[in-house]
mmJSON file of the N, C-alpha and C atoms, coordinates in Angstrom:
{"data_MODEL":{"atom_site":{
"group_PDB":["ATOM","ATOM","ATOM","ATOM","ATOM","ATOM","ATOM","ATOM","ATOM","ATOM","ATOM","ATOM","ATOM","ATOM","ATOM","ATOM","ATOM","ATOM","ATOM","ATOM","ATOM","ATOM","ATOM","ATOM","ATOM","ATOM","ATOM","ATOM","ATOM","ATOM","ATOM","ATOM","ATOM","ATOM","ATOM","ATOM","ATOM","ATOM","ATOM","ATOM","ATOM","ATOM","ATOM","ATOM","ATOM","ATOM","ATOM","ATOM","ATOM","ATOM","ATOM","ATOM","ATOM","ATOM","ATOM","ATOM","ATOM","ATOM","ATOM","ATOM","ATOM","ATOM","ATOM","ATOM","ATOM","ATOM","ATOM","ATOM","ATOM","ATOM","ATOM","ATOM","ATOM","ATOM","ATOM","ATOM","ATOM","ATOM","ATOM","ATOM","ATOM","ATOM","ATOM","ATOM","ATOM","ATOM","ATOM","ATOM","ATOM","ATOM","ATOM","ATOM","ATOM","ATOM","ATOM","ATOM","ATOM","ATOM","ATOM","ATOM","ATOM","ATOM","ATOM","ATOM","ATOM","ATOM","ATOM","ATOM","ATOM","ATOM","ATOM","ATOM","ATOM","ATOM","ATOM","ATOM","ATOM","ATOM","ATOM","ATOM","ATOM","ATOM","ATOM","ATOM","ATOM","ATOM","ATOM","ATOM","ATOM","ATOM","ATOM","ATOM","ATOM","ATOM","ATOM","ATOM","ATOM","ATOM","ATOM","ATOM","ATOM","ATOM","ATOM","ATOM","ATOM","ATOM","ATOM","ATOM","ATOM","ATOM","ATOM","ATOM","ATOM","ATOM","ATOM","ATOM","ATOM","ATOM","ATOM","ATOM","ATOM","ATOM","ATOM","ATOM","ATOM","ATOM","ATOM","ATOM","ATOM","ATOM","ATOM","ATOM","ATOM","ATOM","ATOM","ATOM","ATOM","ATOM","ATOM","ATOM","ATOM","ATOM","ATOM","ATOM","ATOM","ATOM","ATOM","ATOM","ATOM","ATOM","ATOM","ATOM","ATOM","ATOM","ATOM","ATOM","ATOM","ATOM","ATOM","ATOM","ATOM","ATOM","ATOM","ATOM","ATOM","ATOM","ATOM","ATOM","ATOM","ATOM","ATOM","ATOM","ATOM","ATOM","ATOM","ATOM","ATOM","ATOM","ATOM","ATOM","ATOM","ATOM","ATOM","ATOM","ATOM","ATOM","ATOM","ATOM","ATOM","ATOM","ATOM","ATOM","ATOM","ATOM","ATOM","ATOM","ATOM","ATOM","ATOM","ATOM","ATOM","ATOM","ATOM","ATOM","ATOM","ATOM"],
"id":[1,2,3,4,5,6,7,8,9,10,11,12,13,14,15,16,17,18,19,20,21,22,23,24,25,26,27,28,29,30,31,32,33,34,35,36,37,38,39,40,41,42,43,44,45,46,47,48,49,50,51,52,53,54,55,56,57,58,59,60,61,62,63,64,65,66,67,68,69,70,71,72,73,74,75,76,77,78,79,80,81,82,83,84,85,86,87,88,89,90,91,92,93,94,95,96,97,98,99,100,101,102,103,104,105,106,107,108,109,110,111,112,113,114,115,116,117,118,119,120,121,122,123,124,125,126,127,128,129,130,131,132,133,134,135,136,137,138,139,140,141,142,143,144,145,146,147,148,149,150,151,152,153,154,155,156,157,158,159,160,161,162,163,164,165,166,167,168,169,170,171,172,173,174,175,176,177,178,179,180,181,182,183,184,185,186,187,188,189,190,191,192,193,194,195,196,197,198,199,200,201,202,203,204,205,206,207,208,209,210,211,212,213,214,215,216,217,218,219,220,221,222,223,224,225,226,227,228,229,230,231,232,233,234,235,236,237,238,239,240,241,242,243,244,245,246],
"type_symbol":["N","C","C","N","C","C","N","C","C","N","C","C","N","C","C","N","C","C","N","C","C","N","C","C","N","C","C","N","C","C","N","C","C","N","C","C","N","C","C","N","C","C","N","C","C","N","C","C","N","C","C","N","C","C","N","C","C","N","C","C","N","C","C","N","C","C","N","C","C","N","C","C","N","C","C","N","C","C","N","C","C","N","C","C","N","C","C","N","C","C","N","C","C","N","C","C","N","C","C","N","C","C","N","C","C","N","C","C","N","C","C","N","C","C","N","C","C","N","C","C","N","C","C","N","C","C","N","C","C","N","C","C","N","C","C","N","C","C","N","C","C","N","C","C","N","C","C","N","C","C","N","C","C","N","C","C","N","C","C","N","C","C","N","C","C","N","C","C","N","C","C","N","C","C","N","C","C","N","C","C","N","C","C","N","C","C","N","C","C","N","C","C","N","C","C","N","C","C","N","C","C","N","C","C","N","C","C","N","C","C","N","C","C","N","C","C","N","C","C","N","C","C","N","C","C","N","C","C","N","C","C","N","C","C","N","C","C","N","C","C","N","C","C","N","C","C"],
"label_atom_id":["N","CA","C","N","CA","C","N","CA","C","N","CA","C","N","CA","C","N","CA","C","N","CA","C","N","CA","C","N","CA","C","N","CA","C","N","CA","C","N","CA","C","N","CA","C","N","CA","C","N","CA","C","N","CA","C","N","CA","C","N","CA","C","N","CA","C","N","CA","C","N","CA","C","N","CA","C","N","CA","C","N","CA","C","N","CA","C","N","CA","C","N","CA","C","N","CA","C","N","CA","C","N","CA","C","N","CA","C","N","CA","C","N","CA","C","N","CA","C","N","CA","C","N","CA","C","N","CA","C","N","CA","C","N","CA","C","N","CA","C","N","CA","C","N","CA","C","N","CA","C","N","CA","C","N","CA","C","N","CA","C","N","CA","C","N","CA","C","N","CA","C","N","CA","C","N","CA","C","N","CA","C","N","CA","C","N","CA","C","N","CA","C","N","CA","C","N","CA","C","N","CA","C","N","CA","C","N","CA","C","N","CA","C","N","CA","C","N","CA","C","N","CA","C","N","CA","C","N","CA","C","N","CA","C","N","CA","C","N","CA","C","N","CA","C","N","CA","C","N","CA","C","N","CA","C","N","CA","C","N","CA","C","N","CA","C","N","CA","C","N","CA","C","N","CA","C","N","CA","C","N","CA","C","N","CA","C"],
"label_alt_id":[null,null,null,null,null,null,null,null,null,null,null,null,null,null,null,null,null,null,null,null,null,null,null,null,null,null,null,null,null,null,null,null,null,null,null,null,null,null,null,null,null,null,null,null,null,null,null,null,null,null,null,null,null,null,null,null,null,null,null,null,null,null,null,null,null,null,null,null,null,null,null,null,null,null,null,null,null,null,null,null,null,null,null,null,null,null,null,null,null,null,null,null,null,null,null,null,null,null,null,null,null,null,null,null,null,null,null,null,null,null,null,null,null,null,null,null,null,null,null,null,null,null,null,null,null,null,null,null,null,null,null,null,null,null,null,null,null,null,null,null,null,null,null,null,null,null,null,null,null,null,null,null,null,null,null,null,null,null,null,null,null,null,null,null,null,null,null,null,null,null,null,null,null,null,null,null,null,null,null,null,null,null,null,null,null,null,null,null,null,null,null,null,null,null,null,null,null,null,null,null,null,null,null,null,null,null,null,null,null,null,null,null,null,null,null,null,null,null,null,null,null,null,null,null,null,null,null,null,null,null,null,null,null,null,null,null,null,null,null,null,null,null,null,null,null,null],
"label_comp_id":["MET","MET","MET","ASP","ASP","ASP","GLU","GLU","GLU","GLU","GLU","GLU","ARG","ARG","ARG","PHE","PHE","PHE","LYS","LYS","LYS","ARG","ARG","ARG","GLU","GLU","GLU","CYS","CYS","CYS","GLU","GLU","GLU","GLU","GLU","GLU","VAL","VAL","VAL","LYS","LYS","LYS","ARG","ARG","ARG","LEU","LEU","LEU","GLY","GLY","GLY","ASP","ASP","ASP","GLN","GLN","GLN","ILE","ILE","ILE","GLY","GLY","GLY","TYR","TYR","TYR","GLY","GLY","GLY","ASN","ASN","ASN","MET","MET","MET","MET","MET","MET","THR","THR","THR","ILE","ILE","ILE","ALA","ALA","ALA","SER","SER","SER","ALA","ALA","ALA","LEU","LEU","LEU","TRP","TRP","TRP","ALA","ALA","ALA","LYS","LYS","LYS","MET","MET","MET","LEU","LEU","LEU","ILE","ILE","ILE","ASP","ASP","ASP","ASP","ASP","ASP","GLY","GLY","GLY","TRP","TRP","TRP","GLY","GLY","GLY","SER","SER","SER","ASP","ASP","ASP","SER","SER","SER","GLY","GLY","GLY","ALA","ALA","ALA","PHE","PHE","PHE","TYR","TYR","TYR","PRO","PRO","PRO","THR","THR","THR","ILE","ILE","ILE","LEU","LEU","LEU","SER","SER","SER","ASN","ASN","ASN","MET","MET","MET","LYS","LYS","LYS","PRO","PRO","PRO","GLY","GLY","GLY","ASP","ASP","ASP","LEU","LEU","LEU","THR","THR","THR","VAL","VAL","VAL","HIS","HIS","HIS","HIS","HIS","HIS","MET","MET","MET","THR","THR","THR","GLU","GLU","GLU","ARG","ARG","ARG","ALA","ALA","ALA","SER","SER","SER","TYR","TYR","TYR","LEU","LEU","LEU","GLU","GLU","GLU","MET","MET","MET","PHE","PHE","PHE","LYS","LYS","LYS","ARG","ARG","ARG","TRP","TRP","TRP","GLY","GLY","GLY","TRP","TRP","TRP"],
"label_asym_id":["A","A","A","A","A","A","A","A","A","A","A","A","A","A","A","A","A","A","A","A","A","A","A","A","A","A","A","A","A","A","A","A","A","A","A","A","A","A","A","A","A","A","A","A","A","A","A","A","A","A","A","A","A","A","A","A","A","A","A","A","A","A","A","A","A","A","A","A","A","A","A","A","A","A","A","A","A","A","A","A","A","A","A","A","A","A","A","A","A","A","A","A","A","A","A","A","A","A","A","A","A","A","A","A","A","A","A","A","A","A","A","A","A","A","A","A","A","A","A","A","A","A","A","A","A","A","A","A","A","A","A","A","A","A","A","A","A","A","A","A","A","A","A","A","A","A","A","A","A","A","A","A","A","A","A","A","A","A","A","A","A","A","A","A","A","A","A","A","A","A","A","A","A","A","A","A","A","A","A","A","A","A","A","A","A","A","A","A","A","A","A","A","A","A","A","A","A","A","A","A","A","A","A","A","A","A","A","A","A","A","A","A","A","A","A","A","A","A","A","A","A","A","A","A","A","A","A","A","A","A","A","A","A","A","A","A","A","A","A","A","A","A","A","A","A","A"],
"label_entity_id":["1","1","1","1","1","1","1","1","1","1","1","1","1","1","1","1","1","1","1","1","1","1","1","1","1","1","1","1","1","1","1","1","1","1","1","1","1","1","1","1","1","1","1","1","1","1","1","1","1","1","1","1","1","1","1","1","1","1","1","1","1","1","1","1","1","1","1","1","1","1","1","1","1","1","1","1","1","1","1","1","1","1","1","1","1","1","1","1","1","1","1","1","1","1","1","1","1","1","1","1","1","1","1","1","1","1","1","1","1","1","1","1","1","1","1","1","1","1","1","1","1","1","1","1","1","1","1","1","1","1","1","1","1","1","1","1","1","1","1","1","1","1","1","1","1","1","1","1","1","1","1","1","1","1","1","1","1","1","1","1","1","1","1","1","1","1","1","1","1","1","1","1","1","1","1","1","1","1","1","1","1","1","1","1","1","1","1","1","1","1","1","1","1","1","1","1","1","1","1","1","1","1","1","1","1","1","1","1","1","1","1","1","1","1","1","1","1","1","1","1","1","1","1","1","1","1","1","1","1","1","1","1","1","1","1","1","1","1","1","1","1","1","1","1","1","1"],
"label_seq_id":[1,1,1,2,2,2,3,3,3,4,4,4,5,5,5,6,6,6,7,7,7,8,8,8,9,9,9,10,10,10,11,11,11,12,12,12,13,13,13,14,14,14,15,15,15,16,16,16,17,17,17,18,18,18,19,19,19,20,20,20,21,21,21,22,22,22,23,23,23,24,24,24,25,25,25,26,26,26,27,27,27,28,28,28,29,29,29,30,30,30,31,31,31,32,32,32,33,33,33,34,34,34,35,35,35,36,36,36,37,37,37,38,38,38,39,39,39,40,40,40,41,41,41,42,42,42,43,43,43,44,44,44,45,45,45,46,46,46,47,47,47,48,48,48,49,49,49,50,50,50,51,51,51,52,52,52,53,53,53,54,54,54,55,55,55,56,56,56,57,57,57,58,58,58,59,59,59,60,60,60,61,61,61,62,62,62,63,63,63,64,64,64,65,65,65,66,66,66,67,67,67,68,68,68,69,69,69,70,70,70,71,71,71,72,72,72,73,73,73,74,74,74,75,75,75,76,76,76,77,77,77,78,78,78,79,79,79,80,80,80,81,81,81,82,82,82],
"pdbx_PDB_ins_code":[null,null,null,null,null,null,null,null,null,null,null,null,null,null,null,null,null,null,null,null,null,null,null,null,null,null,null,null,null,null,null,null,null,null,null,null,null,null,null,null,null,null,null,null,null,null,null,null,null,null,null,null,null,null,null,null,null,null,null,null,null,null,null,null,null,null,null,null,null,null,null,null,null,null,null,null,null,null,null,null,null,null,null,null,null,null,null,null,null,null,null,null,null,null,null,null,null,null,null,null,null,null,null,null,null,null,null,null,null,null,null,null,null,null,null,null,null,null,null,null,null,null,null,null,null,null,null,null,null,null,null,null,null,null,null,null,null,null,null,null,null,null,null,null,null,null,null,null,null,null,null,null,null,null,null,null,null,null,null,null,null,null,null,null,null,null,null,null,null,null,null,null,null,null,null,null,null,null,null,null,null,null,null,null,null,null,null,null,null,null,null,null,null,null,null,null,null,null,null,null,null,null,null,null,null,null,null,null,null,null,null,null,null,null,null,null,null,null,null,null,null,null,null,null,null,null,null,null,null,null,null,null,null,null,null,null,null,null,null,null,null,null,null,null,null,null],
"Cartn_x":[114.964,116.024,117.277,117.994,119.885,119.794,120.515,120.674,121.593,122.398,123.755,123.052,122.275,121.588,120.564,119.954,118.722,119.744,120.793,121.711,122.134,122.577,123.076,121.952,120.634,119.796,119.204,119.443,118.805,119.844,121.324,122.197,121.719,121.473,121.348,119.844,119.104,117.881,118.244,118.669,118.968,119.875,121.196,121.81,120.444,120.201,119.014,118.166,117.53,116.489,117.454,118.559,119.144,119.583,120.117,120.324,119.054,117.953,116.613,115.214,115.657,114.623,113.44,113.489,112.399,110.979,110.304,109.021,109.07,110.287,110.621,110.937,111.555,111.515,110.49,109.759,108.494,107.3,107.323,106.366,106.694,107.666,108.62,108.524,108.768,108.65,107.051,106.185,105.24,104.355,104.752,104.439,104.924,106.089,106.472,106.354,106.153,105.648,103.883,103.173,101.722,101.425,102.528,102.626,103.326,104.467,104.134,102.869,102.487,101.222,100.058,100.28,98.97,99.368,101.074,101.308,101.313,101.183,101.301,100.262,99.205,97.707,96.64,97.323,96.574,95.56,95.963,95.27,95.594,95.322,95.266,95.2,94.383,93.747,94.287,95.488,95.835,96.56,97.22,97.987,99.076,99.25,100.376,100.049,100.665,100.349,100.959,99.626,99.846,100.067,101.387,101.65,100.412,99.747,99.385,99.426,98.9,98.963,97.226,97.768,96.578,95.667,96.07,94.895,94.6,94.736,93.744,92.631,92.92,91.67,90.831,89.578,88.456,87.168,86.437,85.706,84.38,84.154,83.412,83.834,85.249,85.509,86.811,87.166,88.595,88.186,87.349,87.454,87.817,87.086,87.628,88.678,88.709,90.73,91.686,91.792,92.423,92.524,91.583,91.698,91.814,91.958,92.232,93.838,94.432,95.803,96.451,95.769,96.588,96.403,95.473,95.136,96.63,96.485,97.85,99.243,99.259,100.569,100.725,99.814,99.72,99.538,98.934,99.43,100.711,101.507,102.581,103.834,103.7,104.065,103.57,102.776,102.266,102.958,102.704,103.815,105.192,105.775,107.371,107.498,106.333,106.541,107.024,106.751,107.1,105.887],
"Cartn_y":[98.18,98.345,97.856,98.382,97.688,96.766,95.445,94.189,94.073,95.046,95.344,96.011,97.213,97.636,96.957,96.493,95.585,94.43,93.77,93.052,93.872,94.831,95.515,95.635,96.028,96.766,95.179,94.132,93.032,92.497,92.948,92.596,93.473,94.909,95.779,95.615,94.886,94.354,93.325,92.344,91.048,91.269,92.061,92.677,92.864,94.089,94.691,93.658,93.0,91.91,90.718,90.858,89.46,89.938,91.715,92.598,92.653,93.229,93.434,92.69,91.705,90.588,91.155,89.743,90.383,90.857,90.586,90.853,92.098,92.616,94.041,94.551,94.42,95.447,95.956,94.377,94.462,95.613,95.152,95.99,97.88,98.11,99.244,100.149,99.277,99.842,99.983,98.822,99.245,100.162,100.709,101.948,103.188,103.087,104.229,104.625,103.366,103.91,104.163,104.052,104.189,105.543,105.891,107.541,107.996,108.416,108.284,108.86,107.825,108.179,109.068,109.159,110.091,111.682,111.388,113.093,113.731,112.934,113.193,113.605,113.154,113.396,112.268,111.233,109.825,109.181,109.428,108.753,107.635,107.067,105.523,104.228,104.552,103.112,103.338,103.956,104.444,103.364,101.958,101.52,100.732,100.886,100.584,99.357,98.829,96.808,97.303,96.467,96.35,94.6,94.726,93.06,92.285,91.402,91.111,89.166,88.565,87.293,86.392,85.516,84.404,84.57,84.357,84.357,85.055,86.611,87.852,88.26,87.342,87.205,86.724,87.166,86.828,87.062,86.075,85.971,87.079,87.772,88.867,90.56,90.093,90.811,91.609,91.412,91.788,93.252,93.995,95.561,96.319,95.828,96.193,96.046,95.183,94.678,95.299,95.522,95.967,97.94,98.398,99.846,100.069,98.504,99.054,98.754,97.786,97.591,99.154,99.734,101.359,102.004,102.236,103.296,102.643,101.566,101.089,101.082,101.473,102.726,103.496,104.188,105.767,106.333,105.436,106.293,105.92,104.953,104.55,105.942,106.368,107.385,108.858,108.872,109.952,110.046,108.862,109.217,109.566,108.679,108.956,110.874,111.631,112.71,112.489,111.977,111.791,112.18],
"Cartn_z":[82.386,83.602,82.676,83.453,82.968,83.739,83.442,84.101,85.357,85.035,85.793,87.322,87.083,88.102,89.158,88.129,89.057,89.635,89.137,89.904,91.628,91.017,92.436,93.377,92.644,93.844,94.061,93.491,94.198,95.4,95.35,96.407,97.773,96.992,98.279,98.657,98.593,99.15,99.649,99.094,99.857,101.402,100.978,102.372,103.391,102.825,103.922,104.446,103.927,104.081,105.132,105.095,106.02,106.87,106.853,108.069,109.045,108.391,109.284,109.422,108.328,108.252,106.744,106.486,105.144,105.663,105.976,106.946,107.59,108.017,108.987,107.571,106.489,105.391,104.51,104.206,103.424,103.908,105.337,106.552,106.45,106.387,106.28,105.118,104.46,102.962,102.166,102.604,102.207,102.759,104.374,104.907,104.347,104.016,103.463,102.204,101.35,100.295,100.086,101.074,101.123,101.631,102.795,102.901,101.848,101.222,100.348,99.22,98.881,97.938,99.115,100.38,100.682,100.643,100.871,101.11,99.654,98.61,96.957,96.393,97.667,97.304,96.659,96.364,95.764,96.922,97.481,99.271,99.877,100.707,100.972,100.177,99.413,98.612,97.482,96.845,95.521,95.178,95.508,95.004,95.874,97.031,97.667,98.468,98.84,99.505,101.349,101.716,102.908,103.667,103.892,104.963,105.543,105.691,106.685,106.652,107.489,107.216,107.282,106.584,106.178,106.911,108.528,109.552,110.103,109.382,109.727,108.306,107.588,106.009,106.139,106.53,106.585,105.916,105.266,103.734,104.821,103.828,103.988,104.982,105.489,106.362,105.958,104.818,104.063,103.893,103.617,103.708,104.837,105.85,106.754,107.267,107.272,107.79,107.444,105.719,104.85,105.291,105.848,106.162,107.494,108.353,109.62,109.546,108.943,108.542,108.341,107.049,106.22,107.864,108.895,109.46,110.53,111.043,111.963,111.279,109.65,109.436,109.292,108.96,108.834,110.705,111.362,112.601,113.348,112.926,113.189,112.75,111.505,111.091,111.985,111.926,112.955,114.002,115.324,116.287,116.208,115.005,114.422,113.96,113.961,113.2,111.819,111.267,110.166,109.209],
"occupancy":[1.0,1.0,1.0,1.0,1.0,1.0,1.0,1.0,1.0,1.0,1.0,1.0,1.0,1.0,1.0,1.0,1.0,1.0,1.0,1.0,1.0,1.0,1.0,1.0,1.0,1.0,1.0,1.0,1.0,1.0,1.0,1.0,1.0,1.0,1.0,1.0,1.0,1.0,1.0,1.0,1.0,1.0,1.0,1.0,1.0,1.0,1.0,1.0,1.0,1.0,1.0,1.0,1.0,1.0,1.0,1.0,1.0,1.0,1.0,1.0,1.0,1.0,1.0,1.0,1.0,1.0,1.0,1.0,1.0,1.0,1.0,1.0,1.0,1.0,1.0,1.0,1.0,1.0,1.0,1.0,1.0,1.0,1.0,1.0,1.0,1.0,1.0,1.0,1.0,1.0,1.0,1.0,1.0,1.0,1.0,1.0,1.0,1.0,1.0,1.0,1.0,1.0,1.0,1.0,1.0,1.0,1.0,1.0,1.0,1.0,1.0,1.0,1.0,1.0,1.0,1.0,1.0,1.0,1.0,1.0,1.0,1.0,1.0,1.0,1.0,1.0,1.0,1.0,1.0,1.0,1.0,1.0,1.0,1.0,1.0,1.0,1.0,1.0,1.0,1.0,1.0,1.0,1.0,1.0,1.0,1.0,1.0,1.0,1.0,1.0,1.0,1.0,1.0,1.0,1.0,1.0,1.0,1.0,1.0,1.0,1.0,1.0,1.0,1.0,1.0,1.0,1.0,1.0,1.0,1.0,1.0,1.0,1.0,1.0,1.0,1.0,1.0,1.0,1.0,1.0,1.0,1.0,1.0,1.0,1.0,1.0,1.0,1.0,1.0,1.0,1.0,1.0,1.0,1.0,1.0,1.0,1.0,1.0,1.0,1.0,1.0,1.0,1.0,1.0,1.0,1.0,1.0,1.0,1.0,1.0,1.0,1.0,1.0,1.0,1.0,1.0,1.0,1.0,1.0,1.0,1.0,1.0,1.0,1.0,1.0,1.0,1.0,1.0,1.0,1.0,1.0,1.0,1.0,1.0,1.0,1.0,1.0,1.0,1.0,1.0,1.0,1.0,1.0,1.0,1.0,1.0],
"B_iso_or_equiv":[0.0,0.0,0.0,0.0,0.0,0.0,0.0,0.0,0.0,0.0,0.0,0.0,0.0,0.0,0.0,0.0,0.0,0.0,0.0,0.0,0.0,0.0,0.0,0.0,0.0,0.0,0.0,0.0,0.0,0.0,0.0,0.0,0.0,0.0,0.0,0.0,0.0,0.0,0.0,0.0,0.0,0.0,0.0,0.0,0.0,0.0,0.0,0.0,0.0,0.0,0.0,0.0,0.0,0.0,0.0,0.0,0.0,0.0,0.0,0.0,0.0,0.0,0.0,0.0,0.0,0.0,0.0,0.0,0.0,0.0,0.0,0.0,0.0,0.0,0.0,0.0,0.0,0.0,0.0,0.0,0.0,0.0,0.0,0.0,0.0,0.0,0.0,0.0,0.0,0.0,0.0,0.0,0.0,0.0,0.0,0.0,0.0,0.0,0.0,0.0,0.0,0.0,0.0,0.0,0.0,0.0,0.0,0.0,0.0,0.0,0.0,0.0,0.0,0.0,0.0,0.0,0.0,0.0,0.0,0.0,0.0,0.0,0.0,0.0,0.0,0.0,0.0,0.0,0.0,0.0,0.0,0.0,0.0,0.0,0.0,0.0,0.0,0.0,0.0,0.0,0.0,0.0,0.0,0.0,0.0,0.0,0.0,0.0,0.0,0.0,0.0,0.0,0.0,0.0,0.0,0.0,0.0,0.0,0.0,0.0,0.0,0.0,0.0,0.0,0.0,0.0,0.0,0.0,0.0,0.0,0.0,0.0,0.0,0.0,0.0,0.0,0.0,0.0,0.0,0.0,0.0,0.0,0.0,0.0,0.0,0.0,0.0,0.0,0.0,0.0,0.0,0.0,0.0,0.0,0.0,0.0,0.0,0.0,0.0,0.0,0.0,0.0,0.0,0.0,0.0,0.0,0.0,0.0,0.0,0.0,0.0,0.0,0.0,0.0,0.0,0.0,0.0,0.0,0.0,0.0,0.0,0.0,0.0,0.0,0.0,0.0,0.0,0.0,0.0,0.0,0.0,0.0,0.0,0.0,0.0,0.0,0.0,0.0,0.0,0.0,0.0,0.0,0.0,0.0,0.0,0.0],
"pdbx_formal_charge":[null,null,null,null,null,null,null,null,null,null,null,null,null,null,null,null,null,null,null,null,null,null,null,null,null,null,null,null,null,null,null,null,null,null,null,null,null,null,null,null,null,null,null,null,null,null,null,null,null,null,null,null,null,null,null,null,null,null,null,null,null,null,null,null,null,null,null,null,null,null,null,null,null,null,null,null,null,null,null,null,null,null,null,null,null,null,null,null,null,null,null,null,null,null,null,null,null,null,null,null,null,null,null,null,null,null,null,null,null,null,null,null,null,null,null,null,null,null,null,null,null,null,null,null,null,null,null,null,null,null,null,null,null,null,null,null,null,null,null,null,null,null,null,null,null,null,null,null,null,null,null,null,null,null,null,null,null,null,null,null,null,null,null,null,null,null,null,null,null,null,null,null,null,null,null,null,null,null,null,null,null,null,null,null,null,null,null,null,null,null,null,null,null,null,null,null,null,null,null,null,null,null,null,null,null,null,null,null,null,null,null,null,null,null,null,null,null,null,null,null,null,null,null,null,null,null,null,null,null,null,null,null,null,null,null,null,null,null,null,null,null,null,null,null,null,null],
"auth_seq_id":[1,1,1,2,2,2,3,3,3,4,4,4,5,5,5,6,6,6,7,7,7,8,8,8,9,9,9,10,10,10,11,11,11,12,12,12,13,13,13,14,14,14,15,15,15,16,16,16,17,17,17,18,18,18,19,19,19,20,20,20,21,21,21,22,22,22,23,23,23,24,24,24,25,25,25,26,26,26,27,27,27,28,28,28,29,29,29,30,30,30,31,31,31,32,32,32,33,33,33,34,34,34,35,35,35,36,36,36,37,37,37,38,38,38,39,39,39,40,40,40,41,41,41,42,42,42,43,43,43,44,44,44,45,45,45,46,46,46,47,47,47,48,48,48,49,49,49,50,50,50,51,51,51,52,52,52,53,53,53,54,54,54,55,55,55,56,56,56,57,57,57,58,58,58,59,59,59,60,60,60,61,61,61,62,62,62,63,63,63,64,64,64,65,65,65,66,66,66,67,67,67,68,68,68,69,69,69,70,70,70,71,71,71,72,72,72,73,73,73,74,74,74,75,75,75,76,76,76,77,77,77,78,78,78,79,79,79,80,80,80,81,81,81,82,82,82],
"auth_comp_id":["MET","MET","MET","ASP","ASP","ASP","GLU","GLU","GLU","GLU","GLU","GLU","ARG","ARG","ARG","PHE","PHE","PHE","LYS","LYS","LYS","ARG","ARG","ARG","GLU","GLU","GLU","CYS","CYS","CYS","GLU","GLU","GLU","GLU","GLU","GLU","VAL","VAL","VAL","LYS","LYS","LYS","ARG","ARG","ARG","LEU","LEU","LEU","GLY","GLY","GLY","ASP","ASP","ASP","GLN","GLN","GLN","ILE","ILE","ILE","GLY","GLY","GLY","TYR","TYR","TYR","GLY","GLY","GLY","ASN","ASN","ASN","MET","MET","MET","MET","MET","MET","THR","THR","THR","ILE","ILE","ILE","ALA","ALA","ALA","SER","SER","SER","ALA","ALA","ALA","LEU","LEU","LEU","TRP","TRP","TRP","ALA","ALA","ALA","LYS","LYS","LYS","MET","MET","MET","LEU","LEU","LEU","ILE","ILE","ILE","ASP","ASP","ASP","ASP","ASP","ASP","GLY","GLY","GLY","TRP","TRP","TRP","GLY","GLY","GLY","SER","SER","SER","ASP","ASP","ASP","SER","SER","SER","GLY","GLY","GLY","ALA","ALA","ALA","PHE","PHE","PHE","TYR","TYR","TYR","PRO","PRO","PRO","THR","THR","THR","ILE","ILE","ILE","LEU","LEU","LEU","SER","SER","SER","ASN","ASN","ASN","MET","MET","MET","LYS","LYS","LYS","PRO","PRO","PRO","GLY","GLY","GLY","ASP","ASP","ASP","LEU","LEU","LEU","THR","THR","THR","VAL","VAL","VAL","HIS","HIS","HIS","HIS","HIS","HIS","MET","MET","MET","THR","THR","THR","GLU","GLU","GLU","ARG","ARG","ARG","ALA","ALA","ALA","SER","SER","SER","TYR","TYR","TYR","LEU","LEU","LEU","GLU","GLU","GLU","MET","MET","MET","PHE","PHE","PHE","LYS","LYS","LYS","ARG","ARG","ARG","TRP","TRP","TRP","GLY","GLY","GLY","TRP","TRP","TRP"],
"auth_asym_id":["A","A","A","A","A","A","A","A","A","A","A","A","A","A","A","A","A","A","A","A","A","A","A","A","A","A","A","A","A","A","A","A","A","A","A","A","A","A","A","A","A","A","A","A","A","A","A","A","A","A","A","A","A","A","A","A","A","A","A","A","A","A","A","A","A","A","A","A","A","A","A","A","A","A","A","A","A","A","A","A","A","A","A","A","A","A","A","A","A","A","A","A","A","A","A","A","A","A","A","A","A","A","A","A","A","A","A","A","A","A","A","A","A","A","A","A","A","A","A","A","A","A","A","A","A","A","A","A","A","A","A","A","A","A","A","A","A","A","A","A","A","A","A","A","A","A","A","A","A","A","A","A","A","A","A","A","A","A","A","A","A","A","A","A","A","A","A","A","A","A","A","A","A","A","A","A","A","A","A","A","A","A","A","A","A","A","A","A","A","A","A","A","A","A","A","A","A","A","A","A","A","A","A","A","A","A","A","A","A","A","A","A","A","A","A","A","A","A","A","A","A","A","A","A","A","A","A","A","A","A","A","A","A","A","A","A","A","A","A","A","A","A","A","A","A","A"],
"auth_atom_id":["N","CA","C","N","CA","C","N","CA","C","N","CA","C","N","CA","C","N","CA","C","N","CA","C","N","CA","C","N","CA","C","N","CA","C","N","CA","C","N","CA","C","N","CA","C","N","CA","C","N","CA","C","N","CA","C","N","CA","C","N","CA","C","N","CA","C","N","CA","C","N","CA","C","N","CA","C","N","CA","C","N","CA","C","N","CA","C","N","CA","C","N","CA","C","N","CA","C","N","CA","C","N","CA","C","N","CA","C","N","CA","C","N","CA","C","N","CA","C","N","CA","C","N","CA","C","N","CA","C","N","CA","C","N","CA","C","N","CA","C","N","CA","C","N","CA","C","N","CA","C","N","CA","C","N","CA","C","N","CA","C","N","CA","C","N","CA","C","N","CA","C","N","CA","C","N","CA","C","N","CA","C","N","CA","C","N","CA","C","N","CA","C","N","CA","C","N","CA","C","N","CA","C","N","CA","C","N","CA","C","N","CA","C","N","CA","C","N","CA","C","N","CA","C","N","CA","C","N","CA","C","N","CA","C","N","CA","C","N","CA","C","N","CA","C","N","CA","C","N","CA","C","N","CA","C","N","CA","C","N","CA","C","N","CA","C","N","CA","C","N","CA","C","N","CA","C","N","CA","C","N","CA","C","N","CA","C"],
"pdbx_PDB_model_num":[1,1,1,1,1,1,1,1,1,1,1,1,1,1,1,1,1,1,1,1,1,1,1,1,1,1,1,1,1,1,1,1,1,1,1,1,1,1,1,1,1,1,1,1,1,1,1,1,1,1,1,1,1,1,1,1,1,1,1,1,1,1,1,1,1,1,1,1,1,1,1,1,1,1,1,1,1,1,1,1,1,1,1,1,1,1,1,1,1,1,1,1,1,1,1,1,1,1,1,1,1,1,1,1,1,1,1,1,1,1,1,1,1,1,1,1,1,1,1,1,1,1,1,1,1,1,1,1,1,1,1,1,1,1,1,1,1,1,1,1,1,1,1,1,1,1,1,1,1,1,1,1,1,1,1,1,1,1,1,1,1,1,1,1,1,1,1,1,1,1,1,1,1,1,1,1,1,1,1,1,1,1,1,1,1,1,1,1,1,1,1,1,1,1,1,1,1,1,1,1,1,1,1,1,1,1,1,1,1,1,1,1,1,1,1,1,1,1,1,1,1,1,1,1,1,1,1,1,1,1,1,1,1,1,1,1,1,1,1,1,1,1,1,1,1,1]
}}}
């Protein structure tokens, strides 16, 4: 990637993160990425990241929690008509 372009993109991300909050930005970006992959036929487990917090992660229950998080993002987009 071109260094100047990367610098501009970093500045844009910083501006948006400062404006709406970094956690909010990451959550929205993750959900949009997952939706794009699903819409393109890749499925919900094809590589998108789903943010969570450490207290939600329990040994032996990670797969169930992971799928619950994904379902909640997909439901949010359905409610919005995306």
